[in-house]
Structures are given as C-alpha cells and as structure tokens.
C-alpha positions, 0 to 999 in steps of 0.5 A: 785122322784115319778111321779104320772099320773091321767087319767080320766073316764067320767061320761058314763064310757068311757075313756078320749080320751086325756088321752088314747092319753097321754098314748099312747105317754108315751108308744111310747116314752119309758117313762111309766116305769118312771111313779110309780103310775096311778090313776083314776079320775072316774067322777062317783066316787067322792071318786075315788083316782084321783078325790080326788087328783085332788081336793086336788091339785086344778086341773081341767084338765086331764090327769095331772102328779104329781111330788113329790120330797123329801123336795119339795112341789108337782109339777103338770103338765097338759101339756104333752109335757112340762112335758116331757121337764121338768121332763122326759127329764131333769131327763135323762140328769142329769143321762147322766151327772152323768155318764159322770162325773164318766167316766171322773174321775175314782177316783170317785165311787158311794156311 
C-alpha cells in the first residue's frame, strides 16, 4: 500500500491553512511516518505534481490523500478524520490482529 498526501500552495505563495492543520495532526498523531509521498498542488504552477494528480483523479479539495493498493483502483480521501479511521487505524488494527494470531499459534511463522 502506498499513501500520497497532496497539499496546496495558494496563488499568492502562501501555504493552505487547512493543509498545515492536517500536517500538524498527522505529526501529533504519529501518523506522518505512514505517508509515503507528499505532493504539492501549487496554484501558481499548473504543471505541479499535486495539481496534475488532482486533475487526473478529478479532486477539487485540498488536502487530500490517495491510497494505492495493489490490484485496486486508487482510493481518494478528502476528509482527514475519515481517512485516519478508515485507512490508518484500520491498517494498525490489521497488524495487531496478525500479531495476535501469531502469538496464539506458535506453530505459525512469517513467510
């Protein structure tokens, strides 16, 4: 799984306030390490990687997250708390569940 965060730079060159808030929440929650790539949607540069991705995925809000899972269409998340619950916390729960299964079954091992 690959998680991409797209944040915006406004036409006057200032950072998007909401994007800054989301970045701070990711840091505070210890989730930033789970973000594989951060792209910038720079309103001053229509060719910026973030704007190109937003155009490709037809996204009109920033910040947004793109979750790429092998063999599946990209998932776009524009609501931070929903993204945390559905992706970041879900992945943590699955990891904890796998560790519990291994602990309960000493005959199993990692492949």
